N, C-alpha and C positions, 0 to 999 in steps of 0.2 A: 739732915735733910734728905740728899741723896738717898740713903739709905729704906728712908720711909716711902722715898715714890717707889722705889725698884720693887719690895711687897708689894703694897700697892697695883703693881701692874699684872706682878703676877697672877694675885687674888685675880684678878680679872679676866685674866687668860682662864685658868683652872674655871673658872663660871662658865664661861662662853662655851670652853669644851663637854662640860656636862649640859651644859643648853642641849648641844648637836646631838650628844648620844642620846636623851631622852627623844630627840623629836626619831630620832633612827630606829631607837628603837617600838616609838609606837606605828611609824610606818611601814616596820617588817612584814606586816599582817598581808597589807596591801601590794604589796609587789611579789609575795612569796609564789612558788610555782603551782599552776592552776591544777585545784581539787577536781577528783574524778566527779563525773554524776553518779549517778543513786541510782545502781543495778534493779532490776524487778527482781522479784523472788524466783528464787529454781524452782523450776515448771518440771510433773512428772516427765519419766522415763519417754520421747517419741513424739511428745507434743511439745508446738511453736507456747516460746512467751505469749505472758496478758498482754491482749489489743493487739498481735497480730497474725492473717490469716494463714491456714495451715500451706507445706509446703504442697508446691503443684496445680495451687488454685490461680483462674485467672485474672487478673487484675479490677477492682470493680467495677461493674456495669457493660461490662462486655460479653459476659453471659445473657443472653436476651429474657425474660419472664418466660415461662409454660413450656419450656423445651417438653422432652421425656427425659425423664430418669438416665445419668452415663451417657446426654450428650450435651455440647457447652457450644454449639455455632457458629456458625463461619467468622466470626470477627478473631472467636479465641487461635481457630484455624491461621487467619492473616498473619497473627502475631511472627509465625515462623517461617509461615510461606506464601507471602507477600509478591511476592513474584509471580507465584504460579494462582496464587488471587487474582490477581491484575489483566493474565492473560483469558481468566476464567470466566469473570465478567466484561469481554469482550462477547461474547461468545454468545447465542439465541439462548441456550440453558440459561448460561452465567446471569442476562437477565433478568428472566424468568426468575430464576431461584434468588437472587440477589437485592431483588428489585422491586418485582411484582409478585411474590408467590401468591397462588391463589388456595394452600390449604396447607397444614401441618405439614404433608408430603414435602411440600417445594418446600416449606419452609426450612427443614431442615438445611436445605441445600447441599455444601461436600459429605455429611453426614451421611445425606439419603442416599447415595453413592458409596462410597467410605468408608461406612456402620460408624457406630458411636464415637466419639473418640475422646471421652475422659480417662480411661485406662493410658490410651495413647499419649496425653498427655500427662498425666500425672506422673508417667516416665520418666519423661523427657524426649522422647519422640523415637524417631529413628524408623527406616524401612519395615512398615509388619507390623512392629511396637504395637503391643496392645489389640493384637487382631483384625488393626488396620489391612484391605481389599486394595492393592496399591492398582491393578490393571497393568504391570508390569509384563515383561513376555517373562522374567523371570518367577513372577507369582505365584508360590504357591496354591494360592488356592486354586480349587481345578472350576474349569471353564466354564461348567453349568453354572455353578454358581455364581459367578462372574456373569456371565450372560442375562440375569436373572434378575442380578439387577436393571437392568435395563426395560428387561421385558415384565419389568412393576408396572412404569409406564408405558411403553411401546405396543401394545401385548393390540392392539385394534388393525383393522383397513390390514395396509402391505404385511404385518407382521399375524397376522393371525394363524401362522399355517406355519410358526416356525418349530413347534415341536412335530422331531420327524422328519424335518424337512432332510435334504441329502446337505445341507451345510451344517447345518445341528450335530448331524450325525456318524459326520467327521472332523467334533470338537472345533470349528470355527469359531472363534468368539468377536467377539459385537466391535471391538477395540482392534483387528487386525484389519478392518475395513475405515473404521470409522478415528478419527479425534474429538475428543470433548473439551478437554482441561485449552482450546489454544482455536483463536479464527483461525480455519483453513482458506479460508475465499472458493474453498471448491463446492457447491451445493452437499447439502447433508453431510458437513462435517466428513467428507472422506480424507482417506488417509492422504494418496494422492492428487495432483492438481485436477486430474479426468479419472471417466469411467474406464476410458479405455485402459490407463497407467495403473489403477486400483484393481480395477476386475485381473489384467494382465500379469499380477503379481503372481497368481497361481493358477489359471491360466493360457499357461506360454504359446499351447498351439494357438487355440484360437488366436491370439492379441497377432503370430505371426501371421495366419491369414488374411490378417489385413492388410498386410504387404505385400501379398501378390495384386498381380496387373488388374486384375476382376477381382471388388470387392462392396459392398457394404458401405455407405458416405461417412465410416465413422470420424475415419482422420480428418475429413473435412469439417466435421463439426455440425453433419444434418441429419444425425443418426446416435443416440447412444450403446450402450447395452442393457440399459432398460427399458428404451422402448422398443422391446420385445421381450425381457427377461423381469423378473419381479425378486429379485436377489436372497430380501430375508425367507421365502415361503412363497410353494405356489400347491396348488394337489395335481399339478401336468409333470410331468416328464421334464427334464430338463429346466425346471422353474421359468417354463413358458406362462408370459401374461393371460393369454389365451385356452380358450378348453385345448386346443389343437396346434402342429402346427401350422396346416395350412389355414386355420381362424388367423394365426399372428400373420402369416404371410398377408393373407387378404384384406390385413388393415391399410394395407399400402394400394396391394395389386387388384385391388377391388374389377378391373375388364378381366381379372381369371375367375369370379367368382363361378358367373353361369346366373341360373343352369341353361345346363347347353342341350340340342337335340340330342345329339352324338357325344358322348362323354370319353372323353380317354379314363379308362382306367387308370394308370399309373400316378394320372394328374389327384385323381378325388382320394386314390390310397396316399400319400405323401408330395412333400412340393420337393423332402430331400431322395426324392429315389433318381429326380434330377438334378437337382442342384446342390450346392456346398451352399450352407447359408452367408458364411463367415467369410469367404473367400475362396478365389481360384484364377489358375493361372490359363483358363480357358474362357470365351464370352460368357455373355451373361452368369458366369459364376456355374456353366456346367461342372459336374463333376470329371467327364470326361468329354474329348472331344467327337464333332461327330464326322463319318459317319458311327465313328465304334460305338458313342453311347445306344443307340438306338439298337445296333443291335449285338445289346445286351438281351434285347427280349425279341426281338424278328429276326428271325431266324429260319421260317417256313416257308413260305411259297413267294410266288411271283420274283420275289427281287432275289439275287443271288447270297446265298448263305457264308458266302467267303469275304473275305472283306474286299472290298470295292477296289477300282482301279486296277487289278491287276490282268483283267488283257482287255482288250478295244471295245469289246462291248459293253464291259460296264463303267467307262466310264461316265455316259452319260446319267450317269444318278450320281456320281461325286462331283459335280462342277461346285466350285470354290467347298465340296467336301461338306455337303449340310443334304440332309434330308428334309429341312425346311425346307429347303429350296423350293420343293415341290405342294408340301405339306403345310401347309403356312400356317395353317389354324391347330397347331398340335394342343394347343391346351383344352380343343371343345371345339365343336361348332353346332350353329342354330340354320345350316342349307338344307335342304331334303335331301341334296346330294353328297355332302359331306360327309357321308360317311370314312368316307380315310383323309381326314381332314383336309383336301385339299381346297376347301371352299369354305 
């Protein structure tokens, strides 16, 4: 009897073991390693797999429709140049080009100045890659080509006579004086905080003249370089805004305009015969102190031709060392007896 029970237990254990093995075999495919996903069929050499865009293609929706061939749009430029894009959109030009373009030229935005960017984008970027114009100091693009980008829009008004002007003839770039890609706080997007600093970067002598004791009120902010000059270009010497030097001075000094009954010839010829317009160490911005200034011309009769003050008889002519003590209307006189500008 006991032997019979032992055989039954052994049979039961064997049956349970076979059932466990069968269950494990059935579950093996479910718990095994993950199968690799099916791969797309191989594509021809240099072509992306089926269903994928070509390499170097901007994400869908970045390129706005209707752009000319080779252009990718400002949003594509923003993918890499986000910081420059944010600065540019804060400027007057950026607000117009990026937010309210009036025509296709303005709609091109960044590429309007830098050139079409498709080749640049497909090449993976890089300074100057794809024929881009960078406007940097070391940009190999000729200055004339860079300036033509600006003159495509700024070709009227004060910029009308840029071709052949003094600045154009000396290869001055627009970006030498103006910053386009970021707000500067200065008028006309000047590269420096004020016009004196911007112009003075090249015109060092004229900037130094403003530090003399007698000067135009530019440092005080009452005048600017552009009060007299038009830096882009004019048809007059020294880029003056008015037809002549005298006309420029008479805009403010109207009392010297005349017409006068008795005319002082050097005054009619040029104010710069006696005055230094940018500044002097002598009163009224005179080029020389009185009476030396007058004696450059008046060496003939009546008064001594030698410098005054060397003898007692000449002292009466140099009270305060000024001929204008007697010849008070030196710019011109309307008095019938004012031929010597004493009245």
